[in-house]
LUMKOL-186068 format. One record per residue (C-alpha): x, y, z. Coordinates in nm, 3 decimals, always signed. Layout:
N
east / north / up
X / Y / Z
...
END
This chain:
117
east / north / up
+14.195 / +0.793 / +3.529
+14.136 / +1.073 / +3.776
+14.172 / +1.042 / +4.153
+14.004 / +1.293 / +4.385
+14.200 / +1.390 / +4.696
+14.223 / +1.646 / +4.972
+14.536 / +1.860 / +4.959
+14.617 / +1.760 / +5.317
+14.631 / +1.393 / +5.214
+14.852 / +1.456 / +4.910
+15.191 / +1.285 / +4.895
+15.413 / +1.423 / +4.619
+15.620 / +1.105 / +4.621
+15.329 / +0.888 / +4.506
+15.038 / +1.104 / +4.388
+15.192 / +1.286 / +4.091
+15.096 / +1.419 / +3.846
+14.848 / +1.634 / +4.032
+14.641 / +1.944 / +3.968
+14.509 / +2.184 / +4.233
+14.153 / +2.283 / +4.146
+14.069 / +2.554 / +4.398
+14.032 / +2.924 / +4.319
+14.208 / +3.019 / +4.645
+14.533 / +2.879 / +4.779
+14.455 / +2.622 / +5.050
+14.486 / +2.766 / +5.398
+14.779 / +2.629 / +5.596
+14.946 / +2.461 / +5.296
+15.301 / +2.565 / +5.218
+15.386 / +2.628 / +4.854
+15.675 / +2.382 / +4.883
+15.425 / +2.104 / +4.959
+15.264 / +2.154 / +4.617
+15.577 / +2.253 / +4.429
+15.528 / +1.991 / +4.154
+15.153 / +2.048 / +4.125
+14.979 / +2.244 / +3.849
+14.726 / +2.502 / +3.968
+14.434 / +2.544 / +3.726
+14.225 / +2.826 / +3.875
+14.037 / +2.875 / +3.548
+13.876 / +2.530 / +3.584
+13.724 / +2.605 / +3.924
+13.397 / +2.760 / +4.039
+13.388 / +3.139 / +4.031
+13.400 / +3.318 / +4.363
+13.034 / +3.416 / +4.331
+12.926 / +3.058 / +4.258
+13.137 / +2.920 / +4.541
+12.991 / +3.168 / +4.795
+12.635 / +3.099 / +4.674
+12.684 / +2.721 / +4.703
+12.840 / +2.736 / +5.050
+12.533 / +2.920 / +5.184
+12.332 / +2.595 / +5.152
+12.544 / +2.305 / +5.026
+12.287 / +2.039 / +5.103
+12.002 / +2.187 / +4.899
+12.194 / +2.364 / +4.624
+12.424 / +2.088 / +4.496
+12.221 / +2.002 / +4.184
+12.193 / +2.368 / +4.084
+12.562 / +2.414 / +4.165
+12.652 / +2.132 / +3.926
+12.451 / +2.295 / +3.645
+12.600 / +2.640 / +3.705
+12.953 / +2.504 / +3.726
+12.909 / +2.313 / +3.400
+12.801 / +2.641 / +3.238
+13.106 / +2.824 / +3.377
+13.335 / +2.550 / +3.249
+13.226 / +2.617 / +2.890
+13.423 / +2.945 / +2.894
+13.738 / +2.946 / +2.676
+13.986 / +2.983 / +2.963
+13.820 / +2.695 / +3.150
+13.823 / +2.481 / +2.836
+14.196 / +2.547 / +2.792
+14.261 / +2.445 / +3.154
+14.058 / +2.127 / +3.109
+14.254 / +2.048 / +2.792
+14.581 / +2.078 / +2.985
+14.450 / +1.837 / +3.249
+14.336 / +1.589 / +2.981
+14.680 / +1.608 / +2.823
+14.842 / +1.523 / +3.158
+14.612 / +1.223 / +3.188
+14.697 / +1.108 / +2.835
+15.068 / +1.138 / +2.906
+15.066 / +0.969 / +3.247
+14.752 / +0.755 / +3.253
+14.645 / +0.905 / +3.586
+14.605 / +1.250 / +3.740
+14.527 / +1.339 / +4.100
+14.274 / +1.623 / +4.131
+14.329 / +1.819 / +4.453
+14.107 / +2.040 / +4.664
+14.101 / +2.178 / +5.016
+13.732 / +2.082 / +5.046
+13.656 / +1.850 / +5.337
+13.477 / +1.599 / +5.115
+13.619 / +1.583 / +4.762
+13.358 / +1.321 / +4.664
+13.084 / +1.584 / +4.714
+13.255 / +1.890 / +4.570
+13.334 / +2.062 / +4.243
+13.597 / +1.794 / +4.176
+13.324 / +1.541 / +4.094
+13.182 / +1.774 / +3.830
+13.524 / +1.845 / +3.682
+13.620 / +1.476 / +3.682
+13.296 / +1.384 / +3.504
+13.359 / +1.651 / +3.239
+13.716 / +1.534 / +3.191
+13.602 / +1.175 / +3.143
+13.329 / +1.259 / +2.893
END
């Protein structure tokens, strides 16, 4: 099972294991706060895709999903996804973290769906 959560809402005492799925380190978050968290940059949208999507989030989400799925077929992304699946197999649950304001309408949904398929 995968839980989607904002980094700011993360509690290391109860939400582990967790994986940060942002290409950039979240602004204002101290490294100590995410000390026990894996950071899988390879399983995140490329910088170019992220910038393109943020120009018009409302109208580009469906195309963003397709493009992200294509990016996640790359070998390094597949290896990162395999590591996340292994965590889930070992612990039964993994918290997927992002700095996005709305994790339910972000790249985390796409990644979670791929992990569950």
